[in-house]
NUKOLTOR-172961 format. One record per residue (C-alpha): x, y, z; residue in three letters. Coordinates in steps of 0.05 Angstrom, whole numbers, plus 5000, padded with zeros to 4 digits. Layout:
<nodes>
     X     Y     Z  res
     X     Y     Z  ALA
...
</nodes>
This chain:
<nodes>
     X     Y     Z  res
  4175  4000  4611  MET
  4237  4036  4589  GLU
  4282  3991  4632  ARG
  4250  3929  4603  ARG
  4262  3954  4532  ALA
  4335  3969  4548  ARG
  4346  3900  4579  LYS
  4312  3862  4524  SER
  4346  3905  4471  GLY
  4415  3892  4498  SER
  4404  3817  4503  LEU
  4367  3810  4437  ALA
  4415  3854  4399  GLY
  4475  3813  4419  GLY
  4510  3871  4453  GLY
  4523  3831  4516  GLY
  4587  3794  4530  GLY
  4554  3726  4525  ARG
  4561  3718  4450  THR
  4637  3722  4450  ARG
  4687  3677  4484  GLY
  4752  3696  4518  ALA
  4789  3701  4451  GLU
  4735  3744  4420  GLY
  4707  3687  4377  LYS
  4633  3678  4371  ARG
  4603  3615  4400  PHE
  4569  3569  4350  MET
  4498  3546  4361  ALA
  4489  3471  4372  PRO
  4457  3462  4303  GLN
  4517  3498  4270  GLU
  4569  3452  4301  GLN
  4594  3397  4255  LYS
  4591  3327  4282  THR
  4644  3275  4262  PRO
  4591  3234  4225  ALA
  4572  3294  4182  ALA
  4644  3309  4164  THR
  4660  3236  4147  GLY
  4713  3230  4201  GLY
  4693  3159  4221  TYR
  4701  3121  4155  PHE
  4760  3141  4113  THR
  4781  3111  4046  ALA
  4837  3072  4080  GLU
  4788  3041  4129  LEU
  4741  3021  4072  ALA
  4799  2987  4036  VAL
  4817  2950  4100  LEU
  4745  2926  4108  PHE
  4743  2903  4036  LEU
  4808  2864  4045  CYS
  4783  2830  4108  LEU
  4719  2812  4073  THR
  4757  2782  4015  ALA
  4801  2741  4062  LEU
  4740  2714  4100  LEU
  4707  2695  4035  VAL
  4765  2664  3997  PHE
  4810  2633  4050  LEU
  4760  2578  4069  PRO
  4758  2558  3996  LEU
  4834  2555  3990  VAL
  4855  2524  4056  LEU
  4847  2450  4069  PRO
  4792  2429  4117  PRO
  4812  2423  4190  LEU
  4798  2360  4231  PRO
  4741  2366  4281  PRO
  4761  2389  4351  PRO
  4760  2342  4411  PRO
  4691  2331  4440  SER
  4711  2360  4508  LEU
  4731  2425  4474  LEU
  4660  2431  4446  LEU
  4633  2433  4518  LEU
  4671  2498  4534  VAL
  4619  2546  4503  PRO
  4562  2505  4533  VAL
  4594  2510  4601  GLY
  4605  2585  4594  LEU
  4532  2595  4575  MET
  4509  2553  4635  ALA
  4552  2595  4682  ILE
  4524  2660  4653  LEU
  4452  2636  4659  ILE
  4464  2613  4731  ALA
  4494  2681  4748  LEU
  4435  2717  4717  ALA
  4385  2682  4762  PHE
  4425  2680  4827  VAL
  4403  2735  4875  PRO
  4458  2781  4898  THR
  4467  2808  4967  GLU
  4494  2874  4941  GLY
  4424  2903  4936  ARG
  4411  2893  5010  ASN
  4475  2926  5032  SER
  4463  2986  4986  ILE
  4392  2995  5012  ALA
  4413  2989  5084  SER
  4469  3039  5076  SER
  4422  3091  5046  CYS
  4370  3085  5101  ALA
</nodes>
């Protein structure tokens, strides 16, 4: 019993070397660590101003600039063709699964 009390007392009391790092600083618990979102490190004032300027440009430039002529009809088929290729690739079976399964067995 006395040995258990000594062991639990040394660990619970923080007397062990686990609470301090190599420089003698105490480790912070995960809930004590500050995340970048909590400190506001992601969105600064400069970034907010940049977003506001981009929004204003996207809103007012189409009103100021003259309308553009429509693109050629063949150019309109490019996104349709890309989508057709992606759909075809999604449903085509690959042979990579067979080679992976055979190499593991």
